[in-house]
Biopython code that builds the backbone (N, CA, C, O; Angstrom):
import numpy as np
from Bio.PDB.StructureBuilder import StructureBuilder

atoms = [
    (1, "MET", "N", (0.891, -1.199, -0.049)),
    (1, "MET", "CA", (0.066, 0.001, 0.002)),
    (1, "MET", "C", (0.891, 1.236, -0.098)),
    (1, "MET", "O", (1.986, 1.257, 0.465)),
    (2, "ASN", "N", (0.476, 2.228, -0.743)),
    (2, "ASN", "CA", (1.095, 3.591, -0.824)),
    (2, "ASN", "C", (0.829, 4.368, 0.480)),
    (2, "ASN", "O", (-0.294, 4.817, 0.712)),
    (3, "LEU", "N", (1.860, 4.528, 1.330)),
    (3, "LEU", "CA", (1.744, 5.091, 2.451)),
    (3, "LEU", "C", (1.566, 6.665, 2.327)),
    (3, "LEU", "O", (0.823, 7.180, 3.162)),
    (4, "PRO", "N", (2.153, 7.472, 1.398)),
    (4, "PRO", "CA", (1.862, 8.816, 1.368)),
    (4, "PRO", "C", (0.457, 9.114, 0.635)),
    (4, "PRO", "O", (-0.136, 10.171, 0.849)),
    (5, "GLU", "N", (0.000, 8.222, -0.159)),
    (5, "GLU", "CA", (-1.453, 8.460, -0.654)),
    (5, "GLU", "C", (-2.328, 8.019, 0.438)),
    (5, "GLU", "O", (-3.386, 8.644, 0.518)),
    (6, "LEU", "N", (-2.134, 7.097, 1.288)),
    (6, "LEU", "CA", (-3.010, 6.614, 2.425)),
    (6, "LEU", "C", (-3.224, 7.816, 3.464)),
    (6, "LEU", "O", (-4.275, 8.009, 4.074)),
    (7, "GLN", "N", (-2.148, 8.539, 3.563)),
    (7, "GLN", "CA", (-2.009, 9.789, 4.584)),
    (7, "GLN", "C", (-2.682, 10.682, 4.226)),
    (7, "GLN", "O", (-3.378, 11.305, 5.028)),
    (8, "LYS", "N", (-2.633, 11.029, 2.648)),
    (8, "LYS", "CA", (-3.377, 12.266, 2.236)),
    (8, "LYS", "C", (-5.068, 11.833, 2.350)),
    (8, "LYS", "O", (-5.925, 12.669, 2.638)),
    (9, "LYS", "N", (-5.300, 10.750, 2.143)),
    (9, "LYS", "CA", (-6.665, 10.313, 2.372)),
    (9, "LYS", "C", (-7.274, 10.492, 3.742)),
    (9, "LYS", "O", (-8.434, 10.848, 3.952)),
    (10, "LEU", "N", (-6.364, 10.207, 4.645)),
    (10, "LEU", "CA", (-6.835, 10.046, 5.952)),
    (10, "LEU", "C", (-6.971, 11.631, 6.523)),
    (10, "LEU", "O", (-7.918, 11.982, 7.227)),
    (11, "ILE", "N", (-6.062, 12.379, 6.180)),
    (11, "ILE", "CA", (-5.885, 13.915, 6.418)),
    (11, "ILE", "C", (-7.286, 14.587, 5.925)),
    (11, "ILE", "O", (-8.060, 15.251, 6.615)),
    (12, "ALA", "N", (-7.393, 14.278, 4.696)),
    (12, "ALA", "CA", (-8.619, 14.776, 3.769)),
    (12, "ALA", "C", (-9.907, 14.348, 4.495)),
    (12, "ALA", "O", (-10.882, 15.090, 4.616)),
    (13, "THR", "N", (-9.825, 12.998, 5.003)),
    (13, "THR", "CA", (-11.177, 12.835, 5.526)),
    (13, "THR", "C", (-11.409, 13.275, 7.061)),
    (13, "THR", "O", (-12.541, 13.283, 7.544)),
    (14, "THR", "N", (-10.393, 13.598, 7.710)),
    (14, "THR", "CA", (-10.310, 14.162, 8.979)),
    (14, "THR", "C", (-10.716, 15.643, 8.996)),
    (14, "THR", "O", (-11.385, 16.121, 9.912)),
    (15, "ARG", "N", (-10.309, 16.300, 8.010)),
    (15, "ARG", "CA", (-10.658, 17.769, 7.991)),
    (15, "ARG", "C", (-11.788, 18.157, 7.410)),
    (15, "ARG", "O", (-12.149, 19.334, 7.372)),
    (16, "ALA", "N", (-12.621, 16.897, 6.765)),
    (16, "ALA", "CA", (-13.895, 17.180, 6.181)),
    (16, "ALA", "C", (-14.894, 16.734, 7.394)),
    (16, "ALA", "O", (-16.099, 16.945, 7.252)),
    (17, "SER", "N", (-14.447, 16.172, 8.481)),
    (17, "SER", "CA", (-15.457, 15.914, 9.580)),
    (17, "SER", "C", (-15.272, 17.172, 10.428)),
    (17, "SER", "O", (-14.241, 17.845, 10.425)),
    (18, "ALA", "N", (-16.453, 17.450, 11.215)),
    (18, "ALA", "CA", (-16.490, 18.554, 12.109)),
    (18, "ALA", "C", (-15.829, 18.008, 13.615)),
    (18, "ALA", "O", (-15.861, 16.855, 14.044)),
    (19, "PRO", "N", (-15.278, 19.113, 14.208)),
    (19, "PRO", "CA", (-14.658, 18.492, 15.353)),
    (19, "PRO", "C", (-15.779, 18.240, 16.503)),
    (19, "PRO", "O", (-16.702, 19.051, 16.587)),
    (20, "ASP", "N", (-15.718, 17.124, 17.397)),
    (20, "ASP", "CA", (-16.649, 16.642, 18.235)),
    (20, "ASP", "C", (-16.445, 17.606, 19.518)),
    (20, "ASP", "O", (-15.306, 17.853, 19.912)),
    (21, "ASP", "N", (-17.535, 18.119, 20.126)),
    (21, "ASP", "CA", (-17.623, 18.920, 21.119)),
    (21, "ASP", "C", (-17.457, 17.996, 22.536)),
    (21, "ASP", "O", (-17.441, 18.587, 23.616)),
    (22, "ARG", "N", (-17.365, 16.881, 22.492)),
    (22, "ARG", "CA", (-17.069, 16.113, 23.652)),
    (22, "ARG", "C", (-15.540, 16.020, 23.983)),
    (22, "ARG", "O", (-15.163, 15.778, 25.130)),
    (23, "VAL", "N", (-14.815, 16.186, 23.111)),
    (23, "VAL", "CA", (-13.505, 16.163, 23.418)),
    (23, "VAL", "C", (-12.855, 17.415, 24.065)),
    (23, "VAL", "O", (-13.120, 18.501, 23.549)),
    (24, "PRO", "N", (-12.135, 17.380, 25.003)),
    (24, "PRO", "CA", (-11.748, 18.702, 25.772)),
    (24, "PRO", "C", (-10.847, 19.463, 24.911)),
    (24, "PRO", "O", (-10.230, 18.936, 23.985)),
    (25, "TYR", "N", (-10.765, 20.786, 25.235)),
    (25, "TYR", "CA", (-9.803, 21.671, 24.519)),
    (25, "TYR", "C", (-8.283, 21.447, 24.664)),
    (25, "TYR", "O", (-7.765, 21.399, 25.780)),
    (26, "ALA", "N", (-7.669, 21.330, 23.678)),
    (26, "ALA", "CA", (-6.176, 20.703, 23.737)),
    (26, "ALA", "C", (-5.739, 19.499, 24.177)),
    (26, "ALA", "O", (-4.614, 19.190, 24.569)),
    (27, "PHE", "N", (-6.978, 18.674, 24.054)),
    (27, "PHE", "CA", (-6.592, 17.431, 24.403)),
    (27, "PHE", "C", (-5.496, 16.576, 23.765)),
    (27, "PHE", "O", (-4.815, 15.800, 24.435)),
    (28, "GLU", "N", (-5.349, 16.744, 22.441)),
    (28, "GLU", "CA", (-4.272, 16.007, 21.674)),
    (28, "GLU", "C", (-2.988, 16.670, 22.138)),
    (28, "GLU", "O", (-2.046, 15.880, 22.213)),
    (29, "LYS", "N", (-2.706, 17.977, 22.482)),
    (29, "LYS", "CA", (-1.547, 18.605, 22.817)),
    (29, "LYS", "C", (-1.049, 17.956, 24.264)),
    (29, "LYS", "O", (0.140, 17.792, 24.540)),
    (30, "ARG", "N", (-2.126, 17.622, 25.118)),
    (30, "ARG", "CA", (-1.569, 17.127, 26.291)),
    (30, "ARG", "C", (-1.304, 15.605, 26.205)),
    (30, "ARG", "O", (-0.537, 15.056, 26.996)),
    (31, "VAL", "N", (-1.903, 14.990, 25.306)),
    (31, "VAL", "CA", (-1.536, 13.600, 25.172)),
    (31, "VAL", "C", (-0.288, 13.368, 24.517)),
    (31, "VAL", "O", (0.507, 12.510, 24.902)),
    (32, "THR", "N", (-0.056, 14.291, 23.302)),
    (32, "THR", "CA", (1.494, 14.182, 22.799)),
    (32, "THR", "C", (2.467, 14.574, 23.872)),
    (32, "THR", "O", (3.536, 13.981, 24.013)),
    (33, "ALA", "N", (2.072, 15.621, 24.660)),
    (33, "ALA", "CA", (3.265, 16.028, 25.708)),
    (33, "ALA", "C", (3.489, 14.861, 26.664)),
    (33, "ALA", "O", (4.643, 14.625, 27.023)),
    (34, "LEU", "N", (2.579, 14.188, 27.061)),
    (34, "LEU", "CA", (2.725, 13.126, 28.033)),
    (34, "LEU", "C", (3.444, 11.886, 27.276)),
    (34, "LEU", "O", (4.086, 11.115, 27.989)),
    (35, "ILE", "N", (3.389, 11.668, 26.033)),
    (35, "ILE", "CA", (3.963, 10.570, 25.209)),
    (35, "ILE", "C", (5.521, 11.138, 25.259)),
    (35, "ILE", "O", (6.454, 10.453, 25.677)),
    (36, "GLN", "N", (5.639, 12.280, 24.847)),
    (36, "GLN", "CA", (7.132, 12.875, 24.822)),
    (36, "GLN", "C", (7.741, 12.900, 25.881)),
    (36, "GLN", "O", (8.956, 12.705, 25.853)),
    (37, "ALA", "N", (7.097, 13.139, 27.077)),
    (37, "ALA", "CA", (7.801, 13.294, 28.421)),
    (37, "ALA", "C", (8.032, 11.905, 28.926)),
    (37, "ALA", "O", (8.715, 11.888, 29.950)),
    (38, "ARG", "N", (7.676, 10.822, 28.518)),
    (38, "ARG", "CA", (8.071, 9.451, 29.115)),
    (38, "ARG", "C", (9.344, 9.246, 28.515)),
    (38, "ARG", "O", (9.642, 9.267, 27.321)),
    (39, "ALA", "N", (10.221, 8.997, 29.761)),
    (39, "ALA", "CA", (11.644, 8.463, 29.343)),
    (39, "ALA", "C", (11.714, 7.247, 28.749)),
    (39, "ALA", "O", (10.937, 6.337, 29.040)),
    (40, "VAL", "N", (12.538, 7.155, 27.977)),
    (40, "VAL", "CA", (13.013, 5.836, 27.193)),
    (40, "VAL", "C", (13.961, 4.989, 27.979)),
    (40, "VAL", "O", (15.097, 5.461, 28.004)),
    (41, "PRO", "N", (13.806, 3.891, 28.613)),
    (41, "PRO", "CA", (14.696, 3.237, 29.257)),
    (41, "PRO", "C", (16.030, 2.864, 28.685)),
    (41, "PRO", "O", (16.110, 2.156, 27.681)),
    (42, "LYS", "N", (17.041, 3.318, 29.292)),
    (42, "LYS", "CA", (18.219, 3.061, 28.648)),
    (42, "LYS", "C", (18.977, 1.731, 29.255)),
    (42, "LYS", "O", (18.377, 0.878, 29.908)),
    (43, "GLY", "N", (20.323, 1.678, 28.960)),
    (43, "GLY", "CA", (20.822, 0.305, 29.257)),
    (43, "GLY", "C", (20.749, -0.158, 30.556)),
    (43, "GLY", "O", (20.228, -1.269, 30.659)),
    (44, "PHE", "N", (21.137, 0.390, 31.626)),
    (44, "PHE", "CA", (20.917, -0.099, 32.951)),
    (44, "PHE", "C", (19.759, 0.407, 33.843)),
    (44, "PHE", "O", (19.737, 0.103, 35.036)),
    (45, "ASP", "N", (18.874, 1.113, 33.329)),
    (45, "ASP", "CA", (17.513, 1.600, 34.039)),
    (45, "ASP", "C", (16.812, 0.362, 34.604)),
    (45, "ASP", "O", (16.417, 0.324, 35.769)),
    (46, "SER", "N", (16.652, -0.782, 33.623)),
    (46, "SER", "CA", (15.830, -1.770, 34.385)),
    (46, "SER", "C", (16.703, -2.468, 35.454)),
    (46, "SER", "O", (16.059, -2.938, 36.392)),
    (47, "TRP", "N", (18.189, -2.642, 35.499)),
    (47, "TRP", "CA", (18.611, -3.084, 36.354)),
    (47, "TRP", "C", (18.679, -2.386, 37.655)),
    (47, "TRP", "O", (18.705, -2.964, 38.742)),
    (48, "VAL", "N", (18.711, -0.927, 37.454)),
    (48, "VAL", "CA", (18.736, -0.144, 38.652)),
    (48, "VAL", "C", (17.469, -0.332, 39.510)),
    (48, "VAL", "O", (17.478, -0.466, 40.734)),
    (49, "GLN", "N", (16.280, -0.326, 38.647)),
    (49, "GLN", "CA", (14.892, -0.681, 39.178)),
    (49, "GLN", "C", (14.954, -1.886, 39.880)),
    (49, "GLN", "O", (14.607, -1.877, 41.061)),
    (50, "GLY", "N", (15.365, -3.003, 39.319)),
    (50, "GLY", "CA", (15.257, -4.291, 39.883)),
    (50, "GLY", "C", (16.029, -4.053, 41.264)),
    (50, "GLY", "O", (15.426, -4.283, 42.312)),
    (51, "LEU", "N", (17.358, -3.595, 41.288)),
    (51, "LEU", "CA", (18.061, -3.591, 42.482)),
    (51, "LEU", "C", (17.416, -2.641, 43.544)),
    (51, "LEU", "O", (17.521, -2.925, 44.737)),
    (52, "TRP", "N", (16.819, -1.635, 43.179)),
    (52, "TRP", "CA", (16.148, -0.862, 44.231)),
    (52, "TRP", "C", (14.956, -1.759, 44.920)),
    (52, "TRP", "O", (14.752, -1.854, 46.130)),
    (53, "ARG", "N", (14.286, -2.336, 43.965)),
    (53, "ARG", "CA", (13.225, -3.186, 44.461)),
    (53, "ARG", "C", (13.535, -4.275, 45.424)),
    (53, "ARG", "O", (12.792, -4.662, 46.326)),
    (54, "ALA", "N", (14.724, -4.727, 45.129)),
    (54, "ALA", "CA", (15.207, -6.045, 45.889)),
    (54, "ALA", "C", (15.988, -5.394, 47.148)),
    (54, "ALA", "O", (16.316, -6.197, 48.021)),
    (55, "ALA", "N", (16.279, -4.222, 47.318)),
    (55, "ALA", "CA", (16.962, -3.657, 48.440)),
    (55, "ALA", "C", (16.035, -3.978, 49.708)),
    (55, "ALA", "O", (16.530, -4.773, 50.507)),
    (56, "LEU", "N", (14.939, -3.545, 49.968)),
    (56, "LEU", "CA", (14.125, -3.948, 51.056)),
    (56, "LEU", "C", (14.043, -5.310, 51.494)),
    (56, "LEU", "O", (14.162, -5.544, 52.697)),
    (57, "PRO", "N", (13.841, -6.304, 50.617)),
    (57, "PRO", "CA", (13.605, -7.505, 50.977)),
    (57, "PRO", "C", (15.151, -8.047, 51.643)),
    (57, "PRO", "O", (15.244, -8.830, 52.588)),
    (58, "CYS", "N", (16.173, -7.502, 50.991)),
    (58, "CYS", "CA", (17.544, -7.934, 51.549)),
    (58, "CYS", "C", (17.708, -7.489, 52.733)),
    (58, "CYS", "O", (18.101, -8.238, 53.626)),
    (59, "VAL", "N", (17.396, -6.011, 52.975)),
    (59, "VAL", "CA", (17.454, -5.674, 54.350)),
    (59, "VAL", "C", (16.619, -6.404, 55.508)),
    (59, "VAL", "O", (17.056, -6.594, 56.643)),
    (60, "ALA", "N", (15.320, -6.791, 55.038)),
    (60, "ALA", "CA", (14.717, -7.717, 55.912)),
    (60, "ALA", "C", (15.280, -8.835, 56.139)),
    (60, "ALA", "O", (15.365, -9.109, 57.337)),
    (61, "ILE", "N", (15.797, -9.761, 55.252)),
    (61, "ILE", "CA", (16.462, -10.767, 55.561)),
    (61, "ILE", "C", (17.847, -10.673, 56.469)),
    (61, "ILE", "O", (18.235, -11.526, 57.267)),
    (62, "ALA", "N", (18.386, -9.622, 56.196)),
    (62, "ALA", "CA", (19.861, -9.335, 57.136)),
    (62, "ALA", "C", (19.250, -9.278, 58.499)),
    (62, "ALA", "O", (19.727, -9.952, 59.413)),
    (63, "VAL", "N", (18.226, -8.509, 58.672)),
    (63, "VAL", "CA", (17.482, -8.259, 60.049)),
    (63, "VAL", "C", (17.087, -9.511, 60.665)),
    (63, "VAL", "O", (17.524, -9.835, 61.769)),
    (64, "VAL", "N", (16.306, -10.208, 60.024)),
    (64, "VAL", "CA", (16.073, -11.474, 60.586)),
    (64, "VAL", "C", (17.145, -12.450, 60.924)),
    (64, "VAL", "O", (17.078, -13.115, 61.958)),
    (65, "CYS", "N", (18.132, -12.557, 60.082)),
    (65, "CYS", "CA", (19.287, -13.225, 60.432)),
    (65, "CYS", "C", (20.176, -12.897, 61.471)),
    (65, "CYS", "O", (20.842, -13.650, 62.182)),
    (66, "GLY", "N", (20.076, -11.358, 61.460)),
    (66, "GLY", "CA", (21.034, -10.960, 62.813)),
    (66, "GLY", "C", (20.194, -11.031, 64.216)),
    (66, "GLY", "O", (20.807, -11.168, 65.274)),
    (67, "ALA", "N", (19.078, -10.954, 64.190)),
    (67, "ALA", "CA", (17.995, -11.248, 65.310)),
    (67, "ALA", "C", (18.124, -12.685, 65.595)),
    (67, "ALA", "O", (18.137, -12.942, 66.799)),
    (68, "TRP", "N", (18.225, -13.724, 64.766)),
    (68, "TRP", "CA", (18.350, -15.234, 64.978)),
    (68, "TRP", "C", (19.745, -15.491, 65.483)),
    (68, "TRP", "O", (20.008, -16.381, 66.292)),
    (69, "ALA", "N", (20.634, -14.654, 64.955)),
    (69, "ALA", "CA", (22.009, -15.166, 65.511)),
    (69, "ALA", "C", (22.172, -14.430, 66.916)),
    (69, "ALA", "O", (22.884, -14.891, 67.809)),
    (70, "PHE", "N", (21.479, -13.293, 67.029)),
    (70, "PHE", "CA", (21.655, -12.490, 68.430)),
    (70, "PHE", "C", (20.856, -13.324, 69.538)),
    (70, "PHE", "O", (21.338, -13.478, 70.660)),
    (71, "PHE", "N", (19.622, -13.851, 69.179)),
    (71, "PHE", "CA", (18.793, -14.359, 70.366)),
    (71, "PHE", "C", (18.677, -15.824, 70.265)),
    (71, "PHE", "O", (17.846, -16.438, 70.933)),
    (72, "ALA", "N", (19.685, -16.542, 69.247)),
    (72, "ALA", "CA", (19.694, -18.055, 69.460)),
    (72, "ALA", "C", (20.489, -18.304, 70.666)),
    (72, "ALA", "O", (21.413, -17.594, 71.063)),
    (73, "PRO", "N", (20.013, -19.460, 71.256)),
    (73, "PRO", "CA", (20.741, -20.025, 72.430)),
    (73, "PRO", "C", (22.309, -20.291, 72.224)),
    (73, "PRO", "O", (22.744, -20.660, 71.133)),
    (74, "ASP", "N", (23.075, -20.095, 73.264)),
    (74, "ASP", "CA", (24.680, -20.306, 72.871)),
    (74, "ASP", "C", (24.942, -21.631, 73.511)),
    (74, "ASP", "O", (24.940, -21.856, 74.721)),
    (75, "ASN", "N", (25.170, -22.484, 72.538)),
    (75, "ASN", "CA", (25.590, -23.853, 72.884)),
    (75, "ASN", "C", (26.955, -24.215, 73.000)),
    (75, "ASN", "O", (27.362, -25.325, 73.343)),
    (76, "SER", "N", (27.863, -22.917, 72.604)),
    (76, "SER", "CA", (29.289, -23.247, 72.607)),
    (76, "SER", "C", (29.842, -23.164, 73.913)),
    (76, "SER", "O", (30.998, -23.556, 74.069)),
    (77, "ALA", "N", (29.087, -22.638, 75.045)),
    (77, "ALA", "CA", (29.721, -22.760, 76.329)),
    (77, "ALA", "C", (29.635, -24.235, 76.810)),
    (77, "ALA", "O", (30.527, -24.578, 77.587)),
    (78, "SER", "N", (28.826, -25.038, 76.517)),
    (78, "SER", "CA", (28.677, -26.466, 76.999)),
    (78, "SER", "C", (29.763, -27.363, 76.369)),
    (78, "SER", "O", (30.117, -28.387, 76.953)),
    (79, "THR", "N", (30.321, -26.980, 75.137)),
    (79, "THR", "CA", (31.495, -27.723, 74.788)),
    (79, "THR", "C", (32.720, -26.990, 74.928)),
    (79, "THR", "O", (32.723, -25.759, 74.933)),
    (80, "SER", "N", (34.020, -27.849, 75.071)),
    (80, "SER", "CA", (35.186, -27.076, 75.368)),
    (80, "SER", "C", (35.865, -26.989, 74.054)),
    (80, "SER", "O", (37.063, -26.713, 74.104)),
    (81, "ASP", "N", (35.384, -27.154, 73.002)),
    (81, "ASP", "CA", (36.190, -27.076, 71.738)),
    (81, "ASP", "C", (36.016, -25.664, 71.304)),
    (81, "ASP", "O", (34.929, -25.120, 71.110)),
    (82, "ASP", "N", (37.252, -25.095, 71.163)),
    (82, "ASP", "CA", (37.533, -23.782, 70.515)),
    (82, "ASP", "C", (37.979, -23.762, 69.296)),
    (82, "ASP", "O", (39.112, -24.228, 69.177)),
    (83, "LEU", "N", (37.416, -23.332, 68.222)),
    (83, "LEU", "CA", (37.778, -23.456, 66.770)),
    (83, "LEU", "C", (39.071, -22.810, 66.690)),
    (83, "LEU", "O", (39.896, -23.418, 66.010)),
    (84, "SER", "N", (39.487, -21.608, 67.279)),
    (84, "SER", "CA", (40.450, -21.129, 67.223)),
    (84, "SER", "C", (41.859, -21.762, 67.547)),
    (84, "SER", "O", (42.881, -21.770, 66.861)),
    (85, "GLN", "N", (41.590, -22.329, 68.889)),
    (85, "GLN", "CA", (42.818, -23.101, 69.557)),
    (85, "GLN", "C", (42.770, -24.353, 68.609)),
    (85, "GLN", "O", (43.916, -24.744, 68.391)),
    (86, "ASN", "N", (42.012, -24.951, 68.106)),
    (86, "ASN", "CA", (42.290, -26.162, 67.426)),
    (86, "ASN", "C", (42.670, -25.866, 66.155)),
    (86, "ASN", "O", (43.193, -26.819, 65.577)),
    (87, "PHE", "N", (42.566, -24.719, 65.440)),
    (87, "PHE", "CA", (43.159, -24.386, 64.121)),
    (87, "PHE", "C", (44.673, -24.192, 64.429)),
    (87, "PHE", "O", (45.488, -24.818, 63.750)),
    (88, "ASP", "N", (45.106, -23.326, 65.458)),
    (88, "ASP", "CA", (46.393, -23.154, 65.954)),
    (88, "ASP", "C", (47.216, -24.277, 66.152)),
    (88, "ASP", "O", (48.368, -24.333, 65.722)),
    (89, "ASN", "N", (46.642, -25.211, 66.816)),
    (89, "ASN", "CA", (47.103, -26.493, 67.147)),
    (89, "ASN", "C", (47.423, -27.246, 65.876)),
    (89, "ASN", "O", (48.558, -27.709, 65.768)),
    (90, "THR", "N", (46.565, -27.416, 64.924)),
    (90, "THR", "CA", (46.761, -27.851, 63.709)),
    (90, "THR", "C", (47.736, -27.433, 62.810)),
    (90, "THR", "O", (48.388, -28.183, 62.084)),
    (91, "LEU", "N", (47.830, -26.155, 62.874)),
    (91, "LEU", "CA", (48.885, -25.514, 61.967)),
    (91, "LEU", "C", (50.402, -25.429, 62.767)),
    (91, "LEU", "O", (51.455, -25.193, 62.176)),
    (92, "LEU", "N", (50.306, -25.622, 63.923)),
    (92, "LEU", "CA", (51.631, -25.425, 64.537)),
    (92, "LEU", "C", (51.987, -26.911, 64.960)),
    (92, "LEU", "O", (52.992, -27.099, 65.645)),
    (93, "ALA", "N", (51.270, -27.860, 64.608)),
    (93, "ALA", "CA", (51.696, -29.160, 65.203)),
    (93, "ALA", "C", (52.985, -29.716, 64.268)),
    (93, "ALA", "O", (53.841, -30.407, 64.819)),
    (94, "SER", "N", (53.072, -29.457, 63.124)),
    (94, "SER", "CA", (54.410, -29.650, 62.383)),
    (94, "SER", "C", (55.612, -29.035, 62.802)),
    (94, "SER", "O", (56.720, -29.569, 62.858)),
    (95, "VAL", "N", (55.262, -27.669, 63.141)),
    (95, "VAL", "CA", (56.381, -26.930, 63.683)),
    (95, "VAL", "C", (56.871, -27.465, 65.124)),
    (95, "VAL", "O", (58.064, -27.498, 65.424)),
    (96, "ASP", "N", (55.895, -27.855, 65.938)),
    (96, "ASP", "CA", (56.154, -28.506, 67.372)),
    (96, "ASP", "C", (56.856, -29.674, 67.083)),
    (96, "ASP", "O", (57.902, -29.750, 67.726)),
    (97, "SER", "N", (56.619, -30.701, 66.265)),
    (97, "SER", "CA", (57.090, -32.029, 66.108)),
    (97, "SER", "C", (58.482, -31.908, 65.592)),
    (97, "SER", "O", (59.298, -32.732, 66.006)),
    (98, "SER", "N", (58.915, -30.889, 64.643)),
    (98, "SER", "CA", (60.145, -30.696, 64.041)),
    (98, "SER", "C", (61.125, -30.075, 65.044)),
    (98, "SER", "O", (62.325, -30.331, 64.937)),
    (99, "ASP", "N", (60.644, -29.230, 66.064)),
    (99, "ASP", "CA", (61.277, -28.724, 67.106)),
    (99, "ASP", "C", (61.717, -29.811, 68.054)),
    (99, "ASP", "O", (62.885, -29.887, 68.437)),
    (100, "ALA", "N", (60.829, -30.604, 68.409)),
    (100, "ALA", "CA", (61.258, -31.824, 69.403)),
    (100, "ALA", "C", (62.185, -33.007, 69.033)),
    (100, "ALA", "O", (62.811, -33.762, 69.777)),
    (101, "ASN", "N", (62.101, -32.967, 67.640)),
    (101, "ASN", "CA", (63.117, -34.059, 67.043)),
    (101, "ASN", "C", (64.653, -33.614, 67.062)),
    (101, "ASN", "O", (65.564, -34.441, 67.120)),
    (102, "GLN", "N", (64.858, -32.231, 67.009)),
    (102, "GLN", "CA", (66.106, -31.540, 67.050)),
    (102, "GLN", "C", (66.806, -31.773, 68.402)),
    (102, "GLN", "O", (67.900, -31.255, 68.628)),
]
sb = StructureBuilder()
sb.init_structure("model")
sb.init_model(0)
sb.init_chain("A")
sb.init_seg("    ")
for serial, (resi, resn, name, xyz) in enumerate(atoms, 1):
    if name == "N":
        sb.init_residue(resn, " ", resi, " ")
    sb.init_atom(name, np.array(xyz, "f"), 0.0, 1.0, " ", f" {name:<3s}", serial, name[0])
structure = sb.get_structure()
């Protein structure tokens, strides 16, 4: 279909009809201004929106985990195993055994 010919026919038909009184004054200008004012999302805009939407659930999960760690019963007092001491003893075991052999 020939687009310029179609455009001419549509414009001629539109000009021939009388404007409707039900349409508010400058309605088409407001609509076109709103369409032009809409920002087209660029490269990282969708990522930024997603990350901002995920920020509140992440904070909520962090608060729940922190409260759970703070209010959880302390079971380490009943056991005599200290992880830091076991780690040091394991790392220094070879040094201590080599010093004892000399």
